[in-house]
C-alpha positions as CSV (number, residue, x, y, z in Angstrom):
1,M,-24.7,32.9,18.5
2,E,-24.6,36.1,16.7
3,W,-21.6,35.4,14.7
4,G,-23.1,32.3,13.6
5,S,-26.4,33.7,12.6
6,A,-24.4,36.3,10.6
7,K,-22.4,33.5,8.9
8,K,-25.5,31.7,7.7
9,F,-27.1,34.9,6.5
10,V,-23.9,35.7,4.5
11,I,-24.0,32.2,3.0
12,V,-27.7,32.5,2.1
13,L,-27.0,36.0,0.4
14,L,-24.3,34.3,-1.6
15,V,-26.3,31.4,-2.7
16,I,-29.1,34.0,-3.7
17,L,-26.5,36.1,-5.6
18,N,-25.3,33.0,-7.5
19,V,-28.7,32.0,-8.6
20,V,-29.4,35.5,-9.8
21,L,-26.2,35.7,-11.6
22,A,-26.5,32.1,-13.2
23,G,-30.2,33.5,-14.3
24,L,-28.7,36.5,-15.9
25,N,-25.9,34.7,-17.7
26,Y,-28.5,32.2,-19.2
27,K,-30.6,35.1,-20.4
28,Q,-27.6,36.9,-21.9
29,K,-26.7,33.4,-23.5
30,Q,-30.3,32.9,-24.8
31,E,-30.4,36.6,-26.3
32,N,-27.3,35.8,-28.2
33,I,-28.9,32.7,-30.0
34,M,-30.9,33.1,-32.9
35,T,-34.5,31.6,-32.2
36,S,-36.3,29.1,-34.2
37,A,-38.9,31.8,-35.2
38,Q,-36.2,33.9,-36.8
39,E,-34.7,30.8,-38.4
40,R,-38.4,30.1,-39.9
41,A,-38.8,33.8,-41.0
42,I,-35.5,34.2,-42.7
43,F,-36.2,30.8,-44.8
44,E,-39.7,32.3,-45.6
45,V,-38.5,35.6,-46.7
46,L,-35.6,34.2,-48.8
47,S,-38.2,31.7,-50.5
48,Q,-40.5,34.4,-51.3
49,N,-37.6,36.3,-53.1
50,G,-36.5,33.3,-55.0
51,I,-33.8,32.1,-53.0
52,T,-33.6,28.4,-51.7
53,L,-31.7,27.7,-48.6
54,Y,-30.3,24.1,-48.4
55,T,-28.0,24.4,-45.0
56,D,-28.0,24.7,-41.3
57,L,-27.5,28.3,-40.1
58,P,-24.9,29.3,-37.5
59,T,-27.2,30.3,-34.6
60,D,-24.8,32.0,-32.2
61,A,-24.1,35.6,-32.6
62,M,-20.9,35.5,-30.5
63,S,-18.6,38.4,-29.9
64,M,-15.2,38.1,-31.9
65,T,-12.0,40.5,-32.1
66,R,-10.2,41.0,-35.3
67,L,-7.4,38.6,-36.4
68,E,-3.7,39.9,-36.6
69,M,-1.5,38.5,-39.4
70,E,1.7,39.2,-40.5
71,L,3.6,38.9,-44.0
72,P,5.4,35.5,-44.6
73,E,9.1,35.0,-44.8
74,Y,10.5,32.1,-46.6
75,S,13.8,30.6,-47.2
76,K,15.2,29.3,-50.4
77,E,15.6,25.8,-48.9
78,T,12.2,25.6,-47.4
79,L,10.3,26.5,-50.5
80,E,12.7,23.9,-52.4
81,R,11.6,21.3,-49.9
82,L,7.9,21.9,-49.8
83,F,7.3,22.5,-53.6
84,F,10.4,20.9,-55.5
85,G,11.2,17.7,-53.7
86,S,14.3,19.4,-52.4
87,E,15.8,20.0,-56.0
88,K,17.7,22.9,-56.4
89,T,16.1,26.1,-58.3
90,T,17.1,29.3,-59.9
91,V,15.8,32.7,-58.7
92,T,14.7,35.8,-60.5
93,V,13.3,38.9,-58.9
94,K,11.1,41.3,-60.9
95,D,8.6,43.9,-59.7
96,N,8.6,42.3,-56.2
97,Q,7.8,39.1,-57.6
98,H,10.4,36.1,-56.8
99,V,10.3,33.2,-59.2
100,Y,11.9,29.9,-58.4
101,R,12.5,27.6,-61.1
102,N,14.0,24.1,-62.1
103,A,13.9,22.0,-65.0
104,H,10.2,20.6,-64.4
105,A,8.3,23.6,-62.4
106,S,7.9,27.0,-61.3
107,L,7.0,29.0,-58.1
108,T,5.9,32.6,-58.3
109,L,5.7,34.4,-55.0
110,D,4.4,38.0,-54.7
111,G,4.0,38.9,-51.0
112,A,1.5,36.3,-49.5
113,H,0.5,35.0,-52.7
114,G,1.8,32.2,-54.4
115,V,1.4,30.2,-57.8
116,F,3.1,26.8,-58.5
117,K,3.1,25.2,-61.8
118,K,4.5,21.8,-62.9
119,D,5.6,21.7,-66.6
120,A,4.0,18.9,-69.0
121,V,1.6,17.3,-66.7
122,P,-1.2,16.0,-68.8
123,D,-4.8,17.3,-68.4
124,G,-7.7,15.0,-68.1
125,K,-9.4,12.7,-65.5
126,R,-10.0,9.3,-67.2
127,R,-10.9,7.1,-64.3
128,M,-9.9,9.3,-61.5
129,T,-12.6,10.3,-58.9
130,K,-13.0,13.0,-56.4
131,A,-11.8,10.9,-53.7
132,D,-8.5,10.2,-55.9
133,A,-8.1,13.8,-56.4
134,Q,-8.4,14.7,-52.6
135,K,-5.8,12.0,-51.6
136,E,-3.2,13.6,-53.7
137,A,-3.9,17.0,-52.9
138,Q,-4.2,16.0,-49.0
139,K,-0.7,14.1,-49.3
140,F,0.7,17.5,-50.1
141,I,-1.0,19.5,-47.4
142,D,0.2,17.1,-44.8
143,G,3.7,17.6,-45.8
144,T,3.3,21.6,-45.2
145,E,1.9,21.6,-41.9
146,R,5.0,22.5,-40.1
147,F,5.3,25.5,-42.2
148,F,1.9,26.6,-43.4
149,G,-0.2,25.3,-40.3
150,I,-3.4,23.2,-40.0
151,Y,-6.2,23.4,-42.6
152,D,-10.0,22.4,-42.7
153,A,-11.3,19.2,-44.5
154,P,-11.2,20.2,-48.3
155,V,-13.8,21.1,-50.7
156,V,-13.5,19.2,-54.1
157,T,-14.8,20.6,-57.2
158,E,-14.8,18.7,-60.7
159,K,-13.7,20.8,-63.7
160,D,-13.5,19.9,-67.3
161,N,-9.8,18.8,-67.3
162,G,-9.4,17.7,-63.6
163,F,-10.3,18.6,-60.3
164,R,-9.8,21.6,-58.0
165,V,-9.3,20.8,-54.2
166,D,-9.5,23.8,-51.7
167,F,-8.3,23.9,-48.1
168,F,-8.9,27.0,-45.8
169,G,-6.8,27.5,-42.7
170,L,-7.6,27.0,-39.2
171,H,-6.6,29.0,-36.1
172,K,-7.8,27.6,-32.6
173,R,-10.8,25.9,-34.4
174,E,-11.8,29.2,-36.2
175,N,-11.9,29.4,-40.0
176,V,-9.3,31.7,-41.4
177,F,-10.6,31.9,-45.0
178,A,-7.7,34.3,-46.2
179,N,-5.0,31.6,-45.8
180,Y,-5.9,28.7,-48.5
181,F,-4.6,26.5,-51.0
182,S,-6.2,25.9,-54.4
183,I,-4.7,22.5,-55.9
184,F,-5.7,21.7,-59.2
185,V,-5.2,17.8,-59.8
186,T,-5.3,15.9,-63.1
187,Q,-4.6,12.2,-64.1
188,G,-1.0,13.0,-64.2
189,G,-1.0,14.5,-60.5
190,I,-0.8,17.8,-59.1
191,K,-0.7,20.4,-61.9
192,Q,-1.2,23.6,-60.4
193,I,-1.2,25.1,-56.7
194,E,-2.4,28.8,-56.1
195,F,-2.2,29.8,-52.3
196,E,-2.2,32.8,-49.9
197,Y,-0.8,32.6,-46.4
198,C,0.2,34.9,-43.9
199,P,1.0,33.8,-40.2
200,V,-1.3,34.4,-37.5
201,K,0.0,36.7,-34.5
202,G,-3.3,36.6,-32.7
203,H,-6.4,38.2,-31.6
204,S,-6.3,42.0,-31.7
205,G,-8.6,44.4,-30.0
206,E,-11.8,44.2,-28.1
207,K,-14.4,41.7,-28.8
208,K,-17.4,43.1,-30.8
209,E,-20.9,41.8,-31.2
210,L,-21.7,40.1,-34.5
211,A,-24.7,40.3,-36.5
212,F,-27.0,37.1,-36.7
213,A,-26.8,34.9,-39.9
214,D,-30.2,35.9,-40.8
215,E,-29.2,39.7,-41.0
216,A,-26.2,38.5,-43.2
217,L,-28.6,36.7,-45.5
218,L,-30.9,39.7,-45.6
219,T,-28.1,41.7,-46.8
220,F,-27.1,38.9,-49.1
221,M,-30.7,39.0,-50.7
222,R,-30.8,42.7,-51.1
223,E,-27.6,42.6,-53.1
224,W,-28.6,39.8,-55.2
225,K,-32.1,41.2,-56.0
226,K,-30.5,44.6,-56.8
227,N,-27.9,43.0,-59.3
228,G,-30.8,41.1,-61.0
229,E,-28.5,38.4,-62.3
230,A,-31.2,35.5,-62.1
231,E,-34.6,34.9,-60.8
232,Q,-33.5,31.8,-58.5
233,A,-30.5,30.9,-56.5
234,T,-29.9,28.3,-54.1
235,I,-27.6,28.7,-51.0
236,H,-26.1,25.4,-50.3
237,H,-23.4,26.5,-47.3
238,I,-22.9,29.5,-45.1
239,E,-20.2,29.4,-42.7
240,L,-18.5,32.1,-40.2
241,G,-14.6,32.8,-40.0
242,Y,-12.1,35.4,-40.8
243,D,-11.2,36.9,-44.0
244,K,-9.9,40.0,-45.7
245,M,-12.7,42.5,-46.4
246,E,-12.1,44.9,-49.3
247,R,-12.9,48.1,-47.3
248,S,-11.9,47.1,-43.7
249,T,-8.8,45.2,-43.9
250,A,-6.1,47.4,-42.7
251,S,-2.2,46.9,-43.0
252,I,-0.2,48.7,-40.3
253,D,3.6,48.4,-40.0
254,G,3.5,45.0,-41.9
255,A,0.5,43.6,-39.9
256,I,-2.7,42.6,-41.6
257,Y,-6.1,42.6,-39.7
258,L,-8.9,40.1,-40.8
259,D,-12.5,40.8,-39.9
260,P,-15.1,38.1,-38.8
261,C,-17.3,37.5,-41.8
262,Y,-20.2,35.1,-43.2
263,R,-19.2,33.4,-46.3
264,I,-22.5,32.4,-48.4
265,Y,-22.1,30.1,-51.3
266,L,-24.5,29.7,-54.1
267,V,-25.0,26.5,-56.2
268,E,-24.8,28.5,-59.3
269,E,-21.5,30.4,-58.4
270,E,-18.2,29.3,-57.4
271,E,-16.9,32.2,-55.4
272,P,-18.8,33.1,-52.2
273,Y,-20.3,36.4,-50.9
274,L,-18.8,37.7,-48.0
275,V,-20.6,39.6,-45.5
276,N,-18.8,41.5,-42.6
277,G,-19.9,40.1,-39.2
278,Y,-19.5,43.7,-37.7
279,T,-20.9,45.9,-40.3
280,C,-23.0,43.5,-42.5
281,Q,-21.5,45.1,-45.5
282,I,-21.2,42.6,-48.5
283,Y,-18.2,41.9,-50.7
284,H,-18.6,39.3,-53.6
285,K,-15.1,37.6,-54.1
286,K,-14.4,37.6,-57.8
């Protein structure tokens, strides 16, 4: 009887302990979620300072590690297959730049950065639509997945002489903004591709808590007001991911480390503002 009573007591104690732990986990989860009151407050503060917010906010202030990358290594045959339709090229090297060229196009590589240009592709859109440009750019990206990895849904921007289609990298559903393809499409097809790519080695270091999105927006607001470039601004998108931050990105023995950051996009400007998720320091990508 005594042993049976002891077992019942232990079982009841374990049940109570599980309930307490569940409650603590729920409380911790709630503390890591931005409240509706915080959302209303940041909308109001921004509005009072001439900034309109037309997007949903990331509400989780999760913990994230840094992301470790490495410089890419290319073979001549791979580059010819991806960019030149497997046609042979000649290679010249100058000031750490490798230039691949055939009769119709050129590819210039400088570390992780590359620019591909096609000769004699006419400018202009005629009856081309954003959907047409996206389809053409997507066909190229689909053909590079085995080498350059997976990319998120593109952003298409109409320009005077064509369309710019931007793709950003993904790693296990996390945005890797440092890996990108910016493809310029005209009535004649793809005219130019600018890209930057580093293979992802994996997460590095311990997880650190991130600032909430409202803190990032307040940092942006102070910077925008300080510069005094305009009286009004409209934020149409804000997203969380990994990117190179001007001061915090470190390169050690060939490894490159990316920090979590918020990217804040204005209707009035093409390039986003980056706010470091750890430190809330701001960096305007131009």
